[in-house]
C-alpha positions in Angstrom: 22.8 32.8 12.3 23.2 30.7 9.2 24.8 33.5 7.2 25.8 36.0 9.9 28.2 33.5 11.6 30.6 33.8 8.7 31.7 37.4 9.7 33.0 36.5 13.1 34.2 33.1 11.8 36.3 34.7 9.1 37.7 37.2 11.6 38.7 34.4 13.9 40.4 32.5 11.1 42.3 35.6 10.0 43.4 36.3 13.5 44.8 32.9 14.1 46.5 33.0 10.6 48.0 36.4 11.3 49.3 35.4 14.8 50.7 32.2 13.4 52.5 34.1 10.6 53.7 36.6 13.1 55.3 33.9 15.3 57.0 32.3 12.3 58.4 35.6 11.1 59.5 36.3 14.7 61.4 33.1 14.8 63.1 34.0 11.5 64.0 37.4 12.9 65.4 35.9 16.1 67.6 33.5 14.1 69.1 36.5 12.2 69.4 39.0 15.0 69.2 37.0 18.2 66.7 36.8 21.0 66.3 38.7 24.3 67.7 36.8 27.3 64.7 35.9 29.6 65.5 34.5 32.9 63.0 32.2 34.8 62.8 34.8 37.6 61.5 37.3 35.1 58.2 35.4 35.1 57.8 35.3 38.9 54.3 36.6 39.9 53.9 39.8 41.8 50.9 41.3 43.5 51.0 44.4 41.2 51.2 42.1 38.1 48.3 40.0 39.4 46.1 43.0 40.0 46.9 44.5 36.6 46.5 41.3 34.6 43.5 39.7 36.3 40.9 42.2 34.9 42.4 41.7 31.4 42.2 37.9 31.6 38.6 38.0 32.9 37.6 40.2 30.0 39.6 38.1 27.5 37.8 34.9 28.5 34.4 36.5 28.9 31.7 35.3 26.5 32.7 31.7 25.8 29.7 30.5 27.7 27.4 32.6 25.5 27.5 30.0 22.7 24.9 28.0 24.5 22.3 30.6 23.5 22.4 29.1 20.0 21.9 25.6 21.4 18.5 25.4 19.8 20.0 25.5 16.3 22.6 22.8 17.0 22.0 19.1 16.1 23.6 17.9 19.3 24.0 20.8 21.8 24.8 18.5 24.7 27.9 17.4 22.9 28.7 20.5 20.7 28.5 23.2 23.3 31.2 21.8 25.8 33.5 20.9 22.9 33.2 24.3 21.3 33.9 26.1 24.7 36.9 23.9 25.4 38.3 24.3 21.9 37.8 28.0 21.7 39.3 28.5 25.2 42.5 26.7 24.2 42.8 28.6 20.9 42.3 31.9 22.8 44.9 31.0 25.4 47.4 30.1 22.7 46.6 33.3 20.8 47.5 35.3 23.8 50.5 33.4 25.3 52.5 32.6 22.1 52.5 36.2 20.6 53.3 37.7 24.0 56.2 35.3 24.4 57.3 36.3 20.8 57.1 40.0 21.7 59.2 39.5 24.8 61.8 37.6 22.8 62.4 40.3 20.1 61.3 43.7 21.5 63.4 45.5 24.1 61.6 45.2 27.4 61.7 49.0 28.1 59.9 49.6 24.8 57.0 47.3 25.3 53.7 49.0 25.9 50.2 47.6 26.4 48.8 49.3 23.3 51.6 49.4 20.8 53.4 46.3 21.8 52.0 44.0 19.1 52.5 46.3 16.1 55.8 47.5 17.5 57.0 43.9 17.4 55.4 43.4 14.0 57.3 46.5 12.6 60.5 45.2 14.1 60.3 41.6 12.8 59.0 42.6 9.4 62.4 44.1 8.6 63.3 40.6 7.5 61.2 41.3 4.3 63.5 44.2 3.3 61.9 46.7 0.9 58.6 44.8 1.2 58.3 45.5 4.9 56.1 48.5 4.5 53.7 46.7 2.2 53.5 43.7 4.6 52.9 46.1 7.5 50.1 47.8 5.7 48.5 44.4 4.8 48.8 43.3 8.4 47.2 46.5 9.6 44.2 46.0 7.3 43.8 42.4 8.5 44.0 43.6 12.1 41.3 46.2 11.5 39.0 43.6 10.0 39.6 41.3 13.0 38.6 44.1 15.4 35.4 44.7 13.4 34.5 41.0 13.3 35.1 40.7 17.0 32.7 43.6 17.6 30.2 41.9 15.3 30.5 38.6 17.2 29.8 40.3 20.5 26.8 42.1 19.0 25.4 38.9 17.4 25.6 36.8 20.5 24.8 39.4 23.2 21.8 40.6 21.2 20.5 37.1 20.9 20.9 36.4 24.6 19.1 39.7 25.5 16.3 38.9 23.1 15.8 35.4 24.5 15.7 36.9 28.0 13.1 39.5 26.7 11.1 36.8 25.1 10.7 35.2 28.6 9.4 38.5 29.9 12.4 39.6 32.0 13.3 42.6 29.9 10.8 45.3 29.2 7.9 42.9 29.3 8.9 41.0 26.2 8.9 43.9 23.8 12.5 43.3 22.7 11.9 39.5 22.4 10.8 39.6 18.8 12.8 37.7 16.2 12.6 38.2 12.4 10.2 35.6 11.0 12.4 34.9 8.0 16.0 35.6 9.1 15.6 34.6 12.7 17.5 37.6 14.0 16.5 39.6 17.1 15.3 42.6 15.1 14.3 44.9 18.0 17.4 44.3 20.1 19.6 44.7 17.0 18.0 48.1 16.4 18.5 49.1 20.0 22.2 48.1 19.8 22.6 50.1 16.6 21.1 53.2 18.1 23.1 52.9 21.3 26.4 52.3 19.4 25.7 55.3 17.2 25.0 57.5 20.2 28.2 56.4 21.9 30.2 56.9 18.7 28.9 60.5 18.3 29.5 61.3 21.9 33.1 60.0 21.6 33.7 62.1 18.5 32.3 65.1 20.2 34.5 64.6 23.3 37.6 64.1 21.2 36.9 67.2 19.2 36.4 69.3 22.3 39.6 67.9 23.7 41.5 68.8 20.6 40.1 72.3 20.6 41.2 72.7 24.3 44.7 71.5 23.6 45.3 73.5 20.4 43.3 76.6 21.4 41.2 76.5 18.3 39.1 74.4 15.9 40.5 71.2 14.7 39.4 69.3 11.7 41.2 66.0 12.3 38.0 64.4 13.4 37.0 64.4 9.7 40.1 62.2 8.9 39.1 58.6 9.4 42.6 57.2 9.5 43.5 59.6 12.3 40.9 57.9 14.4 42.5 54.5 13.8 46.2 54.9 14.7 46.5 51.2 15.5 45.3 50.3 12.0 48.0 52.5 10.4 51.0 51.9 12.6 53.5 53.3 10.1 52.1 56.8 10.3 53.2 59.0 13.1 50.8 61.3 15.0 52.6 64.3 13.6 51.8 63.2 10.1 48.1 63.4 10.8 48.1 67.0 12.0 46.2 69.5 9.8 47.3 73.1 10.1 44.6 75.4 11.5 42.5 77.1 8.8 43.0 74.4 6.3 
């Protein structure tokens, strides 16, 4: 925990910095080109919107309570845990609401999608940088990819620790997975289990994608060997057509 915490911490710092920079650039773009007119009635809640957003909100705010699993390493957990949960919840809420508002202000509403909305808005507002827009977009994509990796690492660090603590109490496979590394203090057996499961799911996903590509194109496809093709969100400037490899190549 002493050293591993810096990976998710750095990712969180970069995410907040990136979103803050995006909001500032959005304001500059809006001052130059104008903002979308949003009426108050546009934000009126609907049943369809409630059913669609609620699962996302629950997932987005899931895991804040898991910080109490590290209470044993805190100097004053009774004070630090509630403060950290409140602070992180407010930062997370601002990180969602402010960029979403910025996207609604600059991107045409009919072009907003759940997946490409963020980088679609980033590509739009980065035009204020002129010839440097492509470079800025590439840098932002790399930062975004690192943030995703760090978030995955944070989930693994905290969930593995919680599972190992439950196993140490005998509630998970009789305590076999409750062993911690004597020097590093990491849940070594649960970490290994998570790594094996993640690898199996990754291989299964690649196999399913390869089979789908063969079905669509009617022949073998080698795009699964091209790593950037698997990360379109990390390379928003590249179109899907640019990633296609002619058969037989």
